[in-house]
N, CA, C and O atoms as a GROMACS GRO file, in nm:
protein
  648
    1MET      N    1   0.087  -0.143   0.024
    1MET     CA    2  -0.004  -0.006   0.009
    1MET      C    3   0.080   0.149   0.012
    1MET      O    4   0.125   0.216   0.104
    2THR      N    5   0.077   0.165  -0.117
    2THR     CA    6   0.157   0.361  -0.084
    2THR      C    7   0.020   0.457  -0.062
    2THR      O    8  -0.089   0.438  -0.115
    3ILE      N    9   0.051   0.553   0.018
    3ILE     CA   10   0.016   0.654   0.061
    3ILE      C   11   0.055   0.770   0.004
    3ILE      O   12   0.174   0.794  -0.016
    4ALA      N   13  -0.078   0.882  -0.041
    4ALA     CA   14  -0.040   0.973  -0.142
    4ALA      C   15   0.043   1.073  -0.040
    4ALA      O   16   0.013   1.114   0.072
    5ILE      N   17   0.164   1.097  -0.126
    5ILE     CA   18   0.182   1.251  -0.013
    5ILE      C   19   0.224   1.348  -0.123
    5ILE      O   20   0.294   1.332  -0.223
    6ASP      N   21   0.144   1.480  -0.058
    6ASP     CA   22   0.160   1.612  -0.201
    6ASP      C   23   0.314   1.617  -0.276
    6ASP      O   24   0.330   1.592  -0.395
    7ASP      N   25   0.417   1.651  -0.186
    7ASP     CA   26   0.552   1.595  -0.213
    7ASP      C   27   0.577   1.482  -0.259
    7ASP      O   28   0.597   1.382  -0.190
    8PRO      N   29   0.580   1.490  -0.425
    8PRO     CA   30   0.675   1.357  -0.460
    8PRO      C   31   0.842   1.328  -0.391
    8PRO      O   32   0.893   1.216  -0.380
    9THR      N   33   0.892   1.432  -0.359
    9THR     CA   34   1.027   1.352  -0.314
    9THR      C   35   1.023   1.332  -0.188
    9THR      O   36   1.119   1.323  -0.111
   10ARG      N   37   0.907   1.325  -0.163
   10ARG     CA   38   0.925   1.265  -0.018
   10ARG      C   39   0.846   1.193  -0.001
   10ARG      O   40   0.728   1.214  -0.028
   11THR      N   41   0.922   1.016   0.083
   11THR     CA   42   0.845   0.944   0.109
   11THR      C   43   0.847   0.923   0.285
   11THR      O   44   0.941   0.945   0.362
   12GLY      N   45   0.712   0.874   0.317
   12GLY     CA   46   0.721   0.830   0.456
   12GLY      C   47   0.655   0.996   0.516
   12GLY      O   48   0.635   1.104   0.461
   13TYR      N   49   0.637   0.940   0.666
   13TYR     CA   50   0.599   1.020   0.731
   13TYR      C   51   0.656   1.141   0.811
   13TYR      O   52   0.779   1.140   0.804
   14ALA      N   53   0.610   1.242   0.883
   14ALA     CA   54   0.696   1.346   0.951
   14ALA      C   55   0.708   1.259   1.080
   14ALA      O   56   0.636   1.169   1.124
   15ALA      N   57   0.825   1.316   1.126
   15ALA     CA   58   0.903   1.183   1.230
   15ALA      C   59   0.777   1.233   1.333
   15ALA      O   60   0.725   1.137   1.389
   16GLU      N   61   0.715   1.370   1.369
   16GLU     CA   62   0.592   1.361   1.528
   16GLU      C   63   0.507   1.280   1.461
   16GLU      O   64   0.465   1.187   1.530
   17VAL      N   65   0.467   1.284   1.347
   17VAL     CA   66   0.374   1.186   1.315
   17VAL      C   67   0.360   1.026   1.418
   17VAL      O   68   0.276   0.979   1.495
   18VAL      N   69   0.494   0.982   1.366
   18VAL     CA   70   0.532   0.879   1.389
   18VAL      C   71   0.550   0.839   1.531
   18VAL      O   72   0.534   0.733   1.592
   19ALA      N   73   0.596   0.987   1.568
   19ALA     CA   74   0.628   0.950   1.750
   19ALA      C   75   0.499   0.959   1.801
   19ALA      O   76   0.451   0.856   1.848
   20ASN      N   77   0.408   1.094   1.800
   20ASN     CA   78   0.260   1.071   1.847
   20ASN      C   79   0.187   0.912   1.849
   20ASN      O   80   0.133   0.870   1.951
   21ALA      N   81   0.194   0.847   1.742
   21ALA     CA   82   0.188   0.678   1.758
   21ALA      C   83   0.194   0.627   1.872
   21ALA      O   84   0.100   0.577   1.934
   22PHE      N   85   0.309   0.638   1.907
   22PHE     CA   86   0.374   0.575   2.001
   22PHE      C   87   0.325   0.641   2.126
   22PHE      O   88   0.279   0.582   2.225
   23LEU      N   89   0.342   0.789   2.109
   23LEU     CA   90   0.276   0.846   2.250
   23LEU      C   91   0.126   0.794   2.279
   23LEU      O   92   0.084   0.763   2.390
   24GLU      N   93   0.066   0.793   2.179
   24GLU     CA   94  -0.088   0.738   2.199
   24GLU      C   95  -0.092   0.600   2.236
   24GLU      O   96  -0.171   0.572   2.326
   25LEU      N   97  -0.027   0.511   2.189
   25LEU     CA   98  -0.058   0.362   2.264
   25LEU      C   99   0.035   0.376   2.387
   25LEU      O  100   0.021   0.298   2.481
   26ALA      N  101   0.128   0.472   2.390
   26ALA     CA  102   0.157   0.441   2.597
   26ALA      C  103   0.025   0.479   2.678
   26ALA      O  104  -0.017   0.399   2.762
   27ARG      N  105  -0.062   0.642   2.645
   27ARG     CA  106  -0.140   0.666   2.613
   27ARG      C  107  -0.290   0.613   2.680
   27ARG      O  108  -0.366   0.645   2.770
   28ALA      N  109  -0.272   0.471   2.533
   28ALA     CA  110  -0.397   0.407   2.630
   28ALA      C  111  -0.366   0.266   2.692
   28ALA      O  112  -0.455   0.190   2.731
   29GLU      N  113  -0.245   0.238   2.698
   29GLU     CA  114  -0.197   0.221   2.843
   29GLU      C  115  -0.199   0.236   2.964
   29GLU      O  116  -0.199   0.143   3.044
   30GLY      N  117  -0.202   0.374   2.998
   30GLY     CA  118  -0.170   0.457   3.081
   30GLY      C  119  -0.073   0.474   3.144
   30GLY      O  120  -0.076   0.469   3.266
   31ARG      N  121   0.041   0.497   3.074
   31ARG     CA  122   0.188   0.497   3.076
   31ARG      C  123   0.166   0.626   3.011
   31ARG      O  124   0.066   0.688   2.974
   32SER      N  125   0.379   0.664   3.007
   32SER     CA  126   0.442   0.791   2.936
   32SER      C  127   0.571   0.779   2.927
   32SER      O  128   0.644   0.764   3.025
   33LEU      N  129   0.622   0.788   2.774
   33LEU     CA  130   0.804   0.754   2.777
   33LEU      C  131   0.806   0.910   2.800
   33LEU      O  132   0.733   1.006   2.824
   34THR      N  133   0.961   0.867   2.774
   34THR     CA  134   1.049   0.984   2.772
   34THR      C  135   1.098   0.992   2.645
   34THR      O  136   1.087   0.905   2.558
   35GLN      N  137   1.172   1.141   2.634
   35GLN     CA  138   1.202   1.126   2.489
   35GLN      C  139   1.320   1.041   2.450
   35GLN      O  140   1.348   1.000   2.337
   36MET      N  141   1.382   1.025   2.564
   36MET     CA  142   1.454   0.899   2.481
   36MET      C  143   1.398   0.761   2.443
   36MET      O  144   1.443   0.678   2.364
   37GLN      N  145   1.290   0.759   2.521
   37GLN     CA  146   1.232   0.567   2.454
   37GLN      C  147   1.181   0.637   2.304
   37GLN      O  148   1.226   0.565   2.214
   38VAL      N  149   1.107   0.748   2.248
   38VAL     CA  150   1.022   0.806   2.166
   38VAL      C  151   1.143   0.750   2.047
   38VAL      O  152   1.147   0.665   1.958
   39HIS      N  153   1.219   0.835   2.094
   39HIS     CA  154   1.305   0.831   1.977
   39HIS      C  155   1.412   0.692   1.886
   39HIS      O  156   1.446   0.663   1.772
   40LYS      N  157   1.434   0.631   2.063
   40LYS     CA  158   1.443   0.498   2.004
   40LYS      C  159   1.354   0.378   1.958
   40LYS      O  160   1.397   0.267   1.926
   41LEU      N  161   1.231   0.418   1.960
   41LEU     CA  162   1.111   0.283   1.905
   41LEU      C  163   1.091   0.377   1.790
   41LEU      O  164   1.154   0.312   1.707
   42VAL      N  165   1.052   0.476   1.730
   42VAL     CA  166   1.069   0.562   1.638
   42VAL      C  167   1.162   0.545   1.522
   42VAL      O  168   1.131   0.552   1.404
   43TYR      N  169   1.328   0.513   1.591
   43TYR     CA  170   1.395   0.482   1.523
   43TYR      C  171   1.368   0.268   1.440
   43TYR      O  172   1.363   0.193   1.343
   44ILE      N  173   1.363   0.292   1.603
   44ILE     CA  174   1.321   0.079   1.553
   44ILE      C  175   1.229   0.082   1.435
   44ILE      O  176   1.262   0.038   1.325
   45ALA      N  177   1.104   0.139   1.461
   45ALA     CA  178   1.042   0.110   1.377
   45ALA      C  179   1.023   0.150   1.214
   45ALA      O  180   0.956   0.107   1.119
   46HIS      N  181   1.130   0.266   1.240
   46HIS     CA  182   1.165   0.277   1.106
   46HIS      C  183   1.228   0.194   1.021
   46HIS      O  184   1.190   0.164   0.908
   47GLY      N  185   1.365   0.142   1.101
   47GLY     CA  186   1.395   0.013   1.041
   47GLY      C  187   1.322  -0.087   1.020
   47GLY      O  188   1.343  -0.128   0.906
   48TYR      N  189   1.224  -0.163   1.089
   48TYR     CA  190   1.170  -0.241   1.058
   48TYR      C  191   1.070  -0.207   0.915
   48TYR      O  192   1.046  -0.279   0.818
   49THR      N  193   1.032  -0.094   0.940
   49THR     CA  194   0.945  -0.055   0.835
   49THR      C  195   0.999  -0.092   0.684
   49THR      O  196   0.955  -0.165   0.595
   50LEU      N  197   1.107  -0.013   0.694
   50LEU     CA  198   1.214  -0.048   0.605
   50LEU      C  199   1.245  -0.158   0.532
   50LEU      O  200   1.239  -0.172   0.409
   51ALA      N  201   1.292  -0.267   0.650
   51ALA     CA  202   1.295  -0.400   0.584
   51ALA      C  203   1.199  -0.501   0.591
   51ALA      O  204   1.210  -0.617   0.551
   52LEU      N  205   1.075  -0.433   0.661
   52LEU     CA  206   0.951  -0.573   0.650
   52LEU      C  207   0.890  -0.478   0.480
   52LEU      O  208   0.888  -0.559   0.388
   53LEU      N  209   0.858  -0.376   0.447
   53LEU     CA  210   0.754  -0.313   0.335
   53LEU      C  211   0.844  -0.219   0.242
   53LEU      O  212   0.809  -0.139   0.156
   54GLY      N  213   0.958  -0.251   0.283
   54GLY     CA  214   1.042  -0.188   0.144
   54GLY      C  215   1.022   0.004   0.170
   54GLY      O  216   1.013   0.080   0.075
   55ARG      N  217   1.020   0.034   0.268
   55ARG     CA  218   0.978   0.162   0.232
   55ARG      C  219   1.022   0.278   0.344
   55ARG      O  220   1.050   0.227   0.453
   56PRO      N  221   1.027   0.348   0.342
   56PRO     CA  222   1.072   0.435   0.505
   56PRO      C  223   0.916   0.446   0.559
   56PRO      O  224   0.810   0.450   0.496
   57LEU      N  225   0.947   0.448   0.710
   57LEU     CA  226   0.800   0.502   0.772
   57LEU      C  227   0.852   0.652   0.796
   57LEU      O  228   0.754   0.716   0.832
   58MET      N  229   0.972   0.740   0.789
   58MET     CA  230   0.956   0.847   0.811
   58MET      C  231   1.075   0.887   0.716
   58MET      O  232   1.176   0.817   0.705
   59TYR      N  233   1.047   1.055   0.621
   59TYR     CA  234   1.132   1.124   0.574
   59TYR      C  235   1.224   1.162   0.633
   59TYR      O  236   1.326   1.162   0.563
   60ASN      N  237   1.244   1.208   0.769
   60ASN     CA  238   1.308   1.280   0.837
   60ASN      C  239   1.477   1.201   0.859
   60ASN      O  240   1.462   1.082   0.885
   61ALA      N  241   1.579   1.230   0.855
   61ALA     CA  242   1.667   1.265   0.837
   61ALA      C  243   1.739   1.162   0.950
   61ALA      O  244   1.669   1.201   1.044
   62VAL      N  245   1.820   1.064   1.008
   62VAL     CA  246   1.831   1.021   1.161
   62VAL      C  247   2.016   1.038   1.133
   62VAL      O  248   2.086   1.027   1.032
   63HIS      N  249   2.042   1.064   1.260
   63HIS     CA  250   2.196   1.147   1.296
   63HIS      C  251   2.217   1.069   1.397
   63HIS      O  252   2.137   1.062   1.491
   64ALA      N  253   2.336   0.996   1.390
   64ALA     CA  254   2.408   0.940   1.491
   64ALA      C  255   2.491   1.044   1.580
   64ALA      O  256   2.588   1.117   1.558
   65TRP      N  257   2.386   1.012   1.722
   65TRP     CA  258   2.460   1.117   1.842
   65TRP      C  259   2.522   1.022   1.964
   65TRP      O  260   2.479   0.906   1.959
   66GLN      N  261   2.611   1.049   2.069
   66GLN     CA  262   2.680   0.977   2.108
   66GLN      C  263   2.544   0.891   2.207
   66GLN      O  264   2.557   0.776   2.250
   67ARG      N  265   2.428   0.973   2.226
   67ARG     CA  266   2.377   0.834   2.282
   67ARG      C  267   2.240   0.763   2.189
   67ARG      O  268   2.120   0.753   2.213
   68GLY      N  269   2.323   0.724   2.077
   68GLY     CA  270   2.196   0.688   1.951
   68GLY      C  271   2.169   0.762   1.890
   68GLY      O  272   2.212   0.877   1.887
   69PRO      N  273   2.026   0.671   1.775
   69PRO     CA  274   2.007   0.720   1.666
   69PRO      C  275   1.904   0.856   1.725
   69PRO      O  276   1.827   0.832   1.818
   70VAL      N  277   1.909   0.997   1.665
   70VAL     CA  278   1.835   1.100   1.694
   70VAL      C  279   1.782   1.134   1.550
   70VAL      O  280   1.838   1.139   1.440
   71VAL      N  281   1.621   1.159   1.602
   71VAL     CA  282   1.585   1.262   1.464
   71VAL      C  283   1.587   1.394   1.469
   71VAL      O  284   1.481   1.438   1.513
   72ARG      N  285   1.663   1.474   1.444
   72ARG     CA  286   1.678   1.638   1.518
   72ARG      C  287   1.551   1.716   1.526
   72ARG      O  288   1.531   1.805   1.609
   73GLN      N  289   1.461   1.677   1.428
   73GLN     CA  290   1.333   1.756   1.436
   73GLN      C  291   1.235   1.708   1.594
   73GLN      O  292   1.148   1.777   1.646
   74LEU      N  293   1.277   1.590   1.635
   74LEU     CA  294   1.223   1.541   1.772
   74LEU      C  295   1.305   1.619   1.856
   74LEU      O  296   1.255   1.714   1.916
   75TRP      N  297   1.411   1.594   1.866
   75TRP     CA  298   1.506   1.677   1.960
   75TRP      C  299   1.471   1.818   1.999
   75TRP      O  300   1.470   1.875   2.108
   76GLN      N  301   1.437   1.862   1.857
   76GLN     CA  302   1.438   1.998   1.861
   76GLN      C  303   1.327   2.032   1.960
   76GLN      O  304   1.343   2.122   2.042
   77HIS      N  305   1.188   1.943   1.952
   77HIS     CA  306   1.045   1.961   2.068
   77HIS      C  307   1.096   1.936   2.161
   77HIS      O  308   1.058   2.020   2.243
   78TRP      N  309   1.194   1.835   2.229
   78TRP     CA  310   1.212   1.828   2.339
   78TRP      C  311   1.321   1.853   2.416
   78TRP      O  312   1.330   1.847   2.539
   79GLY      N  313   1.420   1.888   2.316
   79GLY     CA  314   1.590   1.913   2.332
   79GLY      C  315   1.622   1.801   2.496
   79GLY      O  316   1.570   1.690   2.510
   80GLU      N  317   1.714   1.867   2.598
   80GLU     CA  318   1.748   1.837   2.661
   80GLU      C  319   1.686   1.786   2.793
   80GLU      O  320   1.725   1.810   2.907
   81ARG      N  321   1.545   1.687   2.743
   81ARG     CA  322   1.404   1.699   2.851
   81ARG      C  323   1.452   1.529   2.932
   81ARG      O  324   1.394   1.451   3.007
   82GLY      N  325   1.558   1.534   2.880
   82GLY     CA  326   1.616   1.355   2.980
   82GLY      C  327   1.504   1.319   3.015
   82GLY      O  328   1.412   1.341   2.936
   83ARG      N  329   1.474   1.249   3.152
   83ARG     CA  330   1.386   1.108   3.186
   83ARG      C  331   1.245   1.182   3.208
   83ARG      O  332   1.157   1.107   3.250
   84VAL      N  333   1.208   1.322   3.189
   84VAL     CA  334   1.074   1.383   3.268
   84VAL      C  335   1.022   1.326   3.114
   84VAL      O  336   1.076   1.318   3.004
   85PRO      N  337   0.893   1.291   3.166
   85PRO     CA  338   0.764   1.229   3.086
   85PRO      C  339   0.689   1.269   3.002
   85PRO      O  340   0.585   1.310   3.053
   86ILE      N  341   0.692   1.277   2.892
   86ILE     CA  342   0.595   1.372   2.767
   86ILE      C  343   0.442   1.348   2.773
   86ILE      O  344   0.368   1.251   2.758
   87SER      N  345   0.430   1.467   2.799
   87SER     CA  346   0.270   1.438   2.834
   87SER      C  347   0.171   1.476   2.738
   87SER      O  348   0.054   1.441   2.754
   88GLU      N  349   0.222   1.572   2.600
   88GLU     CA  350   0.146   1.586   2.540
   88GLU      C  351   0.159   1.562   2.402
   88GLU      O  352   0.271   1.599   2.366
   89PRO      N  353   0.080   1.507   2.292
   89PRO     CA  354   0.140   1.472   2.186
   89PRO      C  355   0.206   1.605   2.095
   89PRO      O  356   0.174   1.722   2.115
   90LEU      N  357   0.300   1.560   1.997
   90LEU     CA  358   0.408   1.695   1.902
   90LEU      C  359   0.311   1.728   1.838
   90LEU      O  360   0.216   1.653   1.816
   91PRO      N  361   0.322   1.906   1.780
   91PRO     CA  362   0.226   1.964   1.698
   91PRO      C  363   0.292   1.899   1.553
   91PRO      O  364   0.411   1.872   1.536
   92VAL      N  365   0.195   1.882   1.466
   92VAL     CA  366   0.228   1.816   1.351
   92VAL      C  367   0.164   1.951   1.233
   92VAL      O  368   0.063   2.020   1.238
   93ALA      N  369   0.276   1.944   1.136
   93ALA     CA  370   0.275   2.076   1.059
   93ALA      C  371   0.130   2.061   0.991
   93ALA      O  372   0.084   1.948   0.975
   94SER      N  373   0.056   2.179   0.950
   94SER     CA  374  -0.037   2.092   0.858
   94SER      C  375  -0.028   2.036   0.738
   94SER      O  376   0.091   2.037   0.703
   95GLY      N  377  -0.107   1.980   0.647
   95GLY     CA  378  -0.064   1.908   0.521
   95GLY      C  379  -0.025   1.785   0.535
   95GLY      O  380  -0.064   1.707   0.448
   96GLU      N  381   0.064   1.731   0.647
   96GLU     CA  382   0.119   1.646   0.679
   96GLU      C  383   0.003   1.534   0.674
   96GLU      O  384  -0.109   1.552   0.722
   97PRO      N  385   0.052   1.400   0.601
   97PRO     CA  386   0.001   1.261   0.623
   97PRO      C  387  -0.017   1.216   0.723
   97PRO      O  388   0.084   1.207   0.793
   98GLU      N  389  -0.162   1.160   0.789
   98GLU     CA  390  -0.178   1.112   0.872
   98GLU      C  391  -0.148   0.936   0.907
   98GLU      O  392  -0.143   0.895   0.791
   99LEU      N  393  -0.128   0.828   0.984
   99LEU     CA  394  -0.072   0.717   0.945
   99LEU      C  395  -0.173   0.624   0.954
   99LEU      O  396  -0.162   0.504   0.929
  100ASN      N  397  -0.322   0.710   1.010
  100ASN     CA  398  -0.455   0.630   1.028
  100ASN      C  399  -0.503   0.552   0.875
  100ASN      O  400  -0.594   0.469   0.872
  101GLY      N  401  -0.449   0.581   0.788
  101GLY     CA  402  -0.461   0.461   0.672
  101GLY      C  403  -0.386   0.408   0.614
  101GLY      O  404  -0.413   0.349   0.510
  102ASP      N  405  -0.270   0.414   0.667
  102ASP     CA  406  -0.172   0.293   0.660
  102ASP      C  407  -0.182   0.169   0.732
  102ASP      O  408  -0.097   0.139   0.815
  103ALA      N  409  -0.270   0.103   0.708
  103ALA     CA  410  -0.276  -0.069   0.805
  103ALA      C  411  -0.125  -0.094   0.828
  103ALA      O  412  -0.078  -0.098   0.942
  104GLU      N  413  -0.035  -0.114   0.692
  104GLU     CA  414   0.082  -0.171   0.714
  104GLU      C  415   0.149  -0.094   0.801
  104GLU      O  416   0.172  -0.145   0.911
  105ALA      N  417   0.200   0.059   0.774
  105ALA     CA  418   0.326   0.080   0.850
  105ALA      C  419   0.243   0.060   1.010
  105ALA      O  420   0.302  -0.009   1.094
  106LEU      N  421   0.109   0.121   1.044
  106LEU     CA  422   0.078   0.038   1.148
  106LEU      C  423   0.065  -0.050   1.250
  106LEU      O  424   0.057  -0.034   1.372
  107ASP      N  425   0.064  -0.145   1.180
  107ASP     CA  426   0.087  -0.248   1.214
  107ASP      C  427   0.230  -0.304   1.260
  107ASP      O  428   0.249  -0.370   1.362
  108VAL      N  429   0.335  -0.265   1.161
  108VAL     CA  430   0.512  -0.215   1.213
  108VAL      C  431   0.476  -0.157   1.344
  108VAL      O  432   0.465  -0.230   1.443
  109ILE      N  433   0.457  -0.023   1.352
  109ILE     CA  434   0.372   0.014   1.431
  109ILE      C  435   0.406  -0.022   1.639
  109ILE      O  436   0.476   0.014   1.734
  110ARG      N  437   0.266  -0.139   1.590
  110ARG     CA  438   0.223  -0.188   1.715
  110ARG      C  439   0.283  -0.282   1.729
  110ARG      O  440   0.296  -0.316   1.847
  111SER      N  441   0.330  -0.345   1.655
  111SER     CA  442   0.452  -0.520   1.666
  111SER      C  443   0.588  -0.445   1.753
  111SER      O  444   0.646  -0.479   1.856
  112VAL      N  445   0.602  -0.353   1.677
  112VAL     CA  446   0.762  -0.259   1.772
  112VAL      C  447   0.719  -0.259   1.873
  112VAL      O  448   0.780  -0.324   1.958
  113TRP      N  449   0.553  -0.164   1.925
  113TRP     CA  450   0.556  -0.099   2.072
  113TRP      C  451   0.489  -0.215   2.164
  113TRP      O  452   0.446  -0.208   2.279
  114ASN      N  453   0.495  -0.319   2.080
  114ASN     CA  454   0.445  -0.495   2.182
  114ASN      C  455   0.573  -0.550   2.189
  114ASN      O  456   0.576  -0.611   2.296
  115GLY      N  457   0.716  -0.565   2.112
  115GLY     CA  458   0.811  -0.594   2.111
  115GLY      C  459   0.885  -0.512   2.208
  115GLY      O  460   0.963  -0.569   2.284
  116TYR      N  461   0.870  -0.385   2.213
  116TYR     CA  462   0.996  -0.338   2.277
  116TYR      C  463   0.882  -0.200   2.348
  116TYR      O  464   0.944  -0.094   2.362
  117GLY      N  465   0.798  -0.197   2.372
  117GLY     CA  466   0.730  -0.078   2.419
  117GLY      C  467   0.801  -0.099   2.571
  117GLY      O  468   0.887  -0.021   2.612
  118GLY      N  469   0.768  -0.179   2.625
  118GLY     CA  470   0.794  -0.195   2.803
  118GLY      C  471   0.980  -0.186   2.810
  118GLY      O  472   1.040  -0.236   2.906
  119MET      N  473   1.021  -0.149   2.747
  119MET     CA  474   1.192  -0.098   2.779
  119MET      C  475   1.193   0.042   2.828
  119MET      O  476   1.128   0.136   2.781
  120ASP      N  477   1.286   0.044   2.939
  120ASP     CA  478   1.315   0.165   2.956
  120ASP      C  479   1.391   0.212   2.846
  120ASP      O  480   1.410   0.128   2.758
  121GLY      N  481   1.451   0.351   2.826
  121GLY     CA  482   1.502   0.394   2.778
  121GLY      C  483   1.698   0.371   2.724
  121GLY      O  484   1.752   0.362   2.614
  122GLY      N  485   1.738   0.370   2.831
  122GLY     CA  486   1.820   0.251   2.837
  122GLY      C  487   1.880   0.204   2.799
  122GLY      O  488   1.996   0.222   2.762
  123ALA      N  489   1.762   0.068   2.800
  123ALA     CA  490   1.743  -0.083   2.752
  123ALA      C  491   1.762  -0.043   2.608
  123ALA      O  492   1.858  -0.086   2.545
  124LEU      N  493   1.697   0.016   2.568
  124LEU     CA  494   1.679   0.084   2.400
  124LEU      C  495   1.763   0.106   2.364
  124LEU      O  496   1.791   0.074   2.248
  125SER      N  497   1.869   0.190   2.464
  125SER     CA  498   1.962   0.283   2.378
  125SER      C  499   2.058   0.192   2.386
  125SER      O  500   2.155   0.213   2.314
  126GLY      N  501   2.059   0.104   2.447
  126GLY     CA  502   2.131  -0.052   2.414
  126GLY      C  503   2.164  -0.137   2.312
  126GLY      O  504   2.271  -0.183   2.273
  127LEU      N  505   1.974  -0.154   2.253
  127LEU     CA  506   1.984  -0.207   2.159
  127LEU      C  507   2.044  -0.160   2.018
  127LEU      O  508   2.093  -0.237   1.935
  128THR      N  509   2.030  -0.016   2.003
  128THR     CA  510   2.055   0.053   1.853
  128THR      C  511   2.227   0.116   1.908
  128THR      O  512   2.296   0.196   1.846
  129HIS      N  513   2.261   0.048   2.042
  129HIS     CA  514   2.460   0.055   2.043
  129HIS      C  515   2.513  -0.060   2.020
  129HIS      O  516   2.630  -0.085   2.048
  130ARG      N  517   2.439  -0.136   1.971
  130ARG     CA  518   2.498  -0.252   1.986
  130ARG      C  519   2.599  -0.288   1.847
  130ARG      O  520   2.560  -0.254   1.736
  131ALA      N  521   2.698  -0.342   1.860
  131ALA     CA  522   2.784  -0.378   1.782
  131ALA      C  523   2.740  -0.444   1.661
  131ALA      O  524   2.680  -0.551   1.664
  132GLY      N  525   2.778  -0.359   1.517
  132GLY     CA  526   2.715  -0.354   1.363
  132GLY      C  527   2.584  -0.335   1.352
  132GLY      O  528   2.520  -0.390   1.262
  133SER      N  529   2.507  -0.225   1.477
  133SER     CA  530   2.386  -0.188   1.426
  133SER      C  531   2.422  -0.032   1.377
  133SER      O  532   2.527   0.021   1.413
  134PRO      N  533   2.337   0.027   1.302
  134PRO     CA  534   2.370   0.128   1.201
  134PRO      C  535   2.446   0.263   1.300
  134PRO      O  536   2.511   0.362   1.269
  135TRP      N  537   2.414   0.225   1.385
  135TRP     CA  538   2.437   0.364   1.516
  135TRP      C  539   2.628   0.350   1.484
  135TRP      O  540   2.696   0.434   1.426
  136SER      N  541   2.679   0.207   1.550
  136SER     CA  542   2.804   0.212   1.544
  136SER      C  543   2.820   0.180   1.426
  136SER      O  544   2.890   0.079   1.433
  137GLN      N  545   2.799   0.201   1.320
  137GLN     CA  546   2.910   0.186   1.136
  137GLN      C  547   2.897   0.309   1.115
  137GLN      O  548   2.965   0.338   1.016
  138THR      N  549   2.811   0.455   1.182
  138THR     CA  550   2.831   0.539   1.094
  138THR      C  551   2.867   0.688   1.274
  138THR      O  552   2.885   0.808   1.255
  139TYR      N  553   2.867   0.652   1.348
  139TYR     CA  554   2.879   0.718   1.500
  139TYR      C  555   3.039   0.816   1.485
  139TYR      O  556   3.146   0.756   1.482
  140GLY      N  557   3.036   0.891   1.480
  140GLY     CA  558   3.164   0.960   1.473
  140GLY      C  559   3.244   0.970   1.318
  140GLY      O  560   3.366   0.959   1.309
  141LEU      N  561   3.176   0.988   1.227
  141LEU     CA  562   3.156   0.990   1.063
  141LEU      C  563   3.109   1.176   1.045
  141LEU      O  564   3.042   1.245   1.122
  142GLN      N  565   3.156   1.203   0.951
  142GLN     CA  566   3.181   1.360   0.977
  142GLN      C  567   2.957   1.455   0.984
  142GLN      O  568   2.911   1.546   1.053
  143ASP      N  569   2.906   1.383   0.895
  143ASP     CA  570   2.782   1.410   0.849
  143ASP      C  571   2.688   1.358   0.966
  143ASP      O  572   2.582   1.414   0.996
  144ASN      N  573   2.737   1.243   1.029
  144ASN     CA  574   2.648   1.198   1.103
  144ASN      C  575   2.551   1.128   1.096
  144ASN      O  576   2.484   1.085   1.190
  145LEU      N  577   2.529   1.101   0.923
  145LEU     CA  578   2.405   1.067   0.920
  145LEU      C  579   2.363   0.888   0.899
  145LEU      O  580   2.445   0.816   0.842
  146ILE      N  581   2.256   0.840   0.940
  146ILE     CA  582   2.248   0.726   0.929
  146ILE      C  583   2.164   0.672   0.748
  146ILE      O  584   2.052   0.723   0.737
  147PRO      N  585   2.193   0.612   0.662
  147PRO     CA  586   2.173   0.603   0.567
  147PRO      C  587   2.067   0.520   0.592
  147PRO      O  588   2.078   0.443   0.688
  148ASP      N  589   1.949   0.517   0.514
  148ASP     CA  590   1.815   0.399   0.506
  148ASP      C  591   1.897   0.315   0.458
  148ASP      O  592   1.885   0.215   0.529
  149GLU      N  593   1.951   0.301   0.401
  149GLU     CA  594   2.017   0.152   0.327
  149GLU      C  595   2.090   0.042   0.451
  149GLU      O  596   2.057  -0.074   0.476
  150ILE      N  597   2.220   0.140   0.525
  150ILE     CA  598   2.250   0.086   0.609
  150ILE      C  599   2.141  -0.005   0.743
  150ILE      O  600   2.140  -0.119   0.788
  151THR      N  601   2.068   0.110   0.764
  151THR     CA  602   1.903   0.090   0.816
  151THR      C  603   1.816  -0.058   0.799
  151THR      O  604   1.761  -0.144   0.868
  152ARG      N  605   1.839  -0.027   0.677
  152ARG     CA  606   1.739  -0.159   0.660
  152ARG      C  607   1.789  -0.276   0.640
  152ARG      O  608   1.727  -0.373   0.685
  153GLU      N  609   1.914  -0.296   0.570
  153GLU     CA  610   2.038  -0.418   0.590
  153GLU      C  611   2.004  -0.465   0.694
  153GLU      O  612   1.921  -0.555   0.704
  154TYR      N  613   2.080  -0.398   0.813
  154TYR     CA  614   2.043  -0.408   0.956
  154TYR      C  615   1.959  -0.492   0.992
  154TYR      O  616   1.978  -0.597   1.053
  155TYR      N  617   1.813  -0.426   0.937
  155TYR     CA  618   1.705  -0.470   1.019
  155TYR      C  619   1.634  -0.582   0.955
  155TYR      O  620   1.564  -0.666   1.013
  156THR      N  621   1.651  -0.578   0.870
  156THR     CA  622   1.641  -0.688   0.720
  156THR      C  623   1.679  -0.817   0.798
  156THR      O  624   1.605  -0.913   0.821
  157ARG      N  625   1.846  -0.796   0.846
  157ARG     CA  626   1.909  -0.941   0.937
  157ARG      C  627   1.794  -0.936   1.077
  157ARG      O  628   1.723  -1.034   1.100
  158LEU      N  629   1.789  -0.850   1.134
  158LEU     CA  630   1.722  -0.877   1.260
  158LEU      C  631   1.544  -0.975   1.264
  158LEU      O  632   1.493  -1.050   1.348
  159ALA      N  633   1.494  -0.920   1.119
  159ALA     CA  634   1.382  -1.001   1.102
  159ALA      C  635   1.388  -1.142   1.046
  159ALA      O  636   1.308  -1.235   1.056
  160ARG      N  637   1.528  -1.129   0.973
  160ARG     CA  638   1.523  -1.259   0.956
  160ARG      C  639   1.600  -1.330   1.037
  160ARG      O  640   1.653  -1.426   0.982
  161SER      N  641   1.620  -1.315   1.136
  161SER     CA  642   1.707  -1.424   1.238
  161SER      C  643   1.586  -1.434   1.391
  161SER      O  644   1.579  -1.509   1.489
  162ALA      N  645   1.515  -1.325   1.347
  162ALA     CA  646   1.375  -1.397   1.476
  162ALA      C  647   1.299  -1.471   1.455
  162ALA      O  648   1.221  -1.506   1.543
   0.00000   0.00000   0.00000
């Protein structure tokens, strides 16, 4: 299934849309998430979407920062929030596509939530810092970007080994 996006050069959703999906899943269970948890869950879901659906979940670039994969767009919303729970959904720019019509992407998000949603930020960070992970392959490089191709390859291997 392909969802139409007004800008044909972009594929995927805004990181805020994906983050809000995880925040809503947490809220539905009476839980809250920290910014670190949201960053890692969004990135893991992006990786599995690349691997399983062959397309990106979000169009935002992912950076290899010291504490793991980070989407700068999300960081700009929360900054140094640390372990303070996030209580409100993120604002989403008008015209951004919503996930509600994309059953495949929502299935991946729910699967990631079921598999990883109970983990704290430190545990999720540990997963994204493993040897051979996209972060470990790109951290310290000049542009600090984690290319989707490296992410897709890694999560394809993880999906095959599950």
